[in-house]
N, C-alpha and C positions, 0 to 999 in steps of 0.2 A: 348388289351382286349382278353380274351379267349372266346370260343364260348358261354358259358353260359351268360357271360356279354352282348355279341352281341344280343342274343336272347332276353334277358330281356329288352335291350334297345328297340329293335324293337317292343316288346309288348307294352312298354310305349308310344312310339312315334306314334303307330297306334291306340291310344285311347282304348287299351284293358287292361290297367293297372289301376293306381290310378286315372288318369284323363280322363274325357269323353269330347267329342266334344260338343260345344254349340248347333249346329244345323247340318242339313244334308250337308249344303254348306261347313261348316268347315271340316266335316269328308271327304267329296269328295276331297277337296283341300289337305288335309293331306295325304290321300292315293293315290294321283295322279289318282283319278278316282275310282268309285265303279263299279266293274264288274256287268254288267246288262244283260248277256245272259239269266239268269233265274230271273224273277222279284222278286219272293219270297226270293231268295238268297240275292239280293240286299237290300231288306227291312230287313232281318234278320241281315245282316252285319251292317246296319245303326243302328238298335235297340241296338245291342251290344255295340256300340261306342257312341251313343248319347241319349240312353234311348228310350222308346216306345213313341208313340204319335206324332212322326214327319211324316208328310204326304209327301211322295215322289211325288205323283201325283200333289199335291198343288204346290210344288216347281217347278216341271217340267212345268205345263200347265197354272197355274194361276199366280203364282209369277214370273215364268220364271227365277228363280235364278239358276236352274240347266238345263243342256241340255243333252239329250240322243243321243249318236252318236257312230259310229264305231271309235275306238281310238287305244289304245295300242294293238299291235299284230293284228289289224284289227278286234277286238272283240267289242261288244257293252259295253259301259261304261256310267255312269252318271258322268258329268263333271261340275264344277262350270261355269256358263254361261260367267262370265267375264275372265275366263282362256281360253276360246275357241280360241281366236286369237293366243295364243302361241302354242296351239296344232295344229292348222291349219298350221301355219308357219313351224313347225317341220314335220308334217305328208305329207305336200306337197312335200317334198324331195323324197318320194316314187315313184319309177317308174316302179316296177315290174308289177303293175296291168294295165299298158297301153302298154305293149310290149310283143312280142314273144309268148312263150308257154302258158302264163297265158291267153292271149286272145284267142288263139286256143282252149284251154281246155273249156273256158266258151262260145264259140260259136259266138264271134264277131271279127270283123276286126279291124285294127288300125284306119282305116277311120271312121268306125262306132262308135268307142269308142271316137274319137275326136269330132265327130258331137254331140254325147250325151252330152259331157262336155260342148260344145259350146251352146247347146240348153236349158239346165236346167236353167240358170239364166232368160231365157225369159218365162219359162212355170211354174216355181215354185215361190211361194210368201209366205205370211203369212196365205193364205188360205190352210188348210190341204188337201192333196190329198192322196187317198189310193194308194197302189202299182199299181193297175190296172189303175186307173185314171192317175197317173204319167206316166205309160207306154204309154197309149193312147196319152197323150200330147207330149211325146218325139217322138213317131212315126209320128204323124201329123206334128211336127216341122222339122223332119229330112228327112222324106220319106222313112226311112228304115223299110219296113213292116215286115221284119223277126225278129225284136227285141222283140217281145212280150214275147216269152218263157224266154230268158236270163234275161230280165228286171223283170219278175215276179217271178223268182225261189225263193224258201223260204229263203235261206241264204243271199240273197241280194248282191251276189259277185259283180255284175256289178255296184251296187250303191255305193260300198265302195270308189272308187276313187272320187266320187263326195263329199262324206263326208270329205275325207282327204283334199280336196281343199276348204272346207267351203261352199259348194254349197247346202248342204242338211243335215238335221238332223230330228230326230223324232218329230212328232207333237202328239196331243192328240189321243188316239185310238177312232175309230168309231166302236162301238160294239166290235166284235172280230178282226176287221181289223186294221192294223197298218197304220199310215198316215206319210206324210213327209211334211216338210216346208222348206223355205229358211232361214238359220240362221240369215242372216243380216236383213231380214225383220221381223222375229219373235222376235229376241233379241235386235236389234238395230244395226246399222252399226258400224264398227271399223276400225281404222287406220292399215295398214299393219305393221306386226312385222318382224323384221330381223331374218333370219334363225339362226344365231349364238346365238343371244339374246334369242330366243325361245328355242333352244336345251339346252343352258346353264341353263336356269331357270328350265326346266323340269328335267334336270339331278340332280340339286341341291335339288329339291323337292323329287326325287326318293332316293337319298342318305339319306336325312333327315328321311324318313320313313323306308326304306329297306336296308340301308347301314350297314356296309361298303361293298362296291362292286366295281368291276372294270368296265372299259368302255365296255368290251365285254359283261359282263352280263346286263349292261344297255341297250346296243344295242339290245339284244335278248328280253329283257322284253318289250321294246318299239316297236320293229321291226324297227330300224333305221339302216342305213348303218353304219357298223362298223367304217369306216374312219371318219365319222362325229362325232360319239361318242368318238372316241379317240382324235380328235382335241379339242373337248369340255372339256374333262377331263384334257387335258394339259393346257387349259385356266383357269380352276377352281382353287381356293385356297383351296387345301385339306391338311389336316394334315397328320402325319405319319401313323395314323390309318385308312386313306382312307376316312375320313368324312370331311365334310366342316369345315373349321377353325371356331372355336366358337360354334360347334354343341353341343346341349344339350346332357348331359350324365346322364339321370335319373337313380337312383339306381335300381329301379324295385323290387317289392315284389313278394310274391307267387301268382300265378294266375292259374286258371283252366277254361277253356272255351270249350263249344261245338260249334265249328265254323260251319257255313253253308257250303253247296257246293259252289265252286268257291270264297270262301272267299279270299280277296286280300292278307291276310298274307300268305296263303299257295301258291296261284298262283305265287307270286313273288319269292317263294323259291323252285319252282319245280325242279330246277337244283341243289339244295342243299339237296334234300331229303335223300341221302345216309348219310349225316351229321346230320340232325335234326330229322329224322324219326326213331323211335325205331323198326319198322316193315318193311315189303317189300314196296318198293315204288309203286309197282303195285296196292297195296290197296288204295293208295292215288291218283296217277296220272293214270287214267284208259284209255281204248281205246276210240278213237273219241274225245279225248281232255277233257273227263270228270274228274273234280276235286272233290273228295268225300268230304262229311261233316267229320270233323275231331275233335278228342279230343286232345286239346293242353294244356300241362302242363308246365308252366314256359318257354314257347316258343317252347317246343319239342313236336313233334307229337307222341302221345302215343296210338293212336287208331283211328278207324273210326266208324261212327254211322249212324243210319237211324231211321226213325219214323215208328213204326207199331202199328196200332190202337191207334194212339195218344200218344204212350209211346216211349221215346228214348231207343233204343237197341244199346248198345255200345259194339263194338268188340275191346277188348284191345290187345295190342301187348306185354303185360307182366303184372305181378301182380302190381296193384296200391297200393300205400301207403294208410293207413287209412285216413289220412288227405284229400287226393284227392277224395276218395270215398265219404267222408262226404261232399265235395264241389259239388257233382253232384246232379242233380235233384232227389228228394227222390223216385220218381217212376221209375227211370231208371233201366233197366235190363242190366247186364254185362255178356258178352260172352267171354271166354278165347280164344283169337285169336291164341294162341300157338297150340291149338288143332283143333279149327274150325275157319278158317279165312274166312271172307266174303270179296271177291274181285269182 
C-alpha cells in the first residue's frame, strides 16, 4: 500500500468514510476509545462518526455502556464498558506512576501511594464522590493528613494509578464538580484478564483502525512498555503490510472533514505529521499537548480551523481544489495559511 491507500483505509475504518457507526459504543470500540479531555470534542468526534442524536451522558451514566476514565497515554477517554477489563489488564503494567521521580514531583511518597491504592476499594463504591469527598475519605482511611493538595489538584495525577488498576472511573457530574465511582460496583464485577491476552486484543484493535504501524508506535500511542508491545506484535498474525491477517481493505472514496480538537484520527498520527500534514506540524500539535481542529481531505491534513462568532474560519496550508471548497460548510471563511498562518 502507498500512503494515500493507507490514509483512505484509516478514514474508512474510523467511520469517517462511507460507513458510519451504529452507536457511540461501536464508535468507541472501533477507535479504541474516544479522546475525552474536552467534552465538546468527544461529542463532535462521535457525531461525525455515528450521526447526531447520540447522547454520551445517557450512555455513560444511565445505560452505563460507556465508561470515562484515564486510559491511553494517561488521558481521559470514553471506552466501551465491557472492554474495560482488557484496558485495566494492560494499563496495570504501568509502574512509572508509583515509583521514583514521578512520586517526588507530585508530592507523595511510595508509602503514601501504596496506602492510597489499598484504601480506595474500601472508600469508593457505586455512590459518586466528588474529588474533595474522595480525598477526605482517603485521608481518613490512611491517616496521611498531607494528601489533600495532591489528591485534589486539577489534572488528577495521583488518581491515575487508581484508574489504571480499575479502582476508579468517572461518575455522573454533580453540578460543575466531577465525581468518581468504583468501576466494579458501577458497571458490574468482572473476571481478571491475562496481560498478554489484553495487550494482544488492544494491539489488534489499534492496528485495525490506525494501522499499519509498528510495535514502537503502538507502545507510544498506548503508553505501554516497549518490550511488552514488541512481544505482542511477535505473537500476532500480521500480514506483510503490517496489518492483521484478513484485515478489511476498504477502497475509500473522496472525503472532506472538519475534525474537532483532539480527534482520534489526528491524535493517533501525531508522530506522522511530517508525512500526512501539508503544513507545519506546529499548527496541529501545539504546546501543552493541544491538538488543533483540522481540515482533513482524503486523510491528509490540509489546514486548521476555529469557530469565530459561530462561523468556521479555516486556515488552509495551500490552495484547495474547487471540489474540496464546495464540500465545506457554505458559511466557512478561508484564510490562506501560506501568508497568515494561525498557530
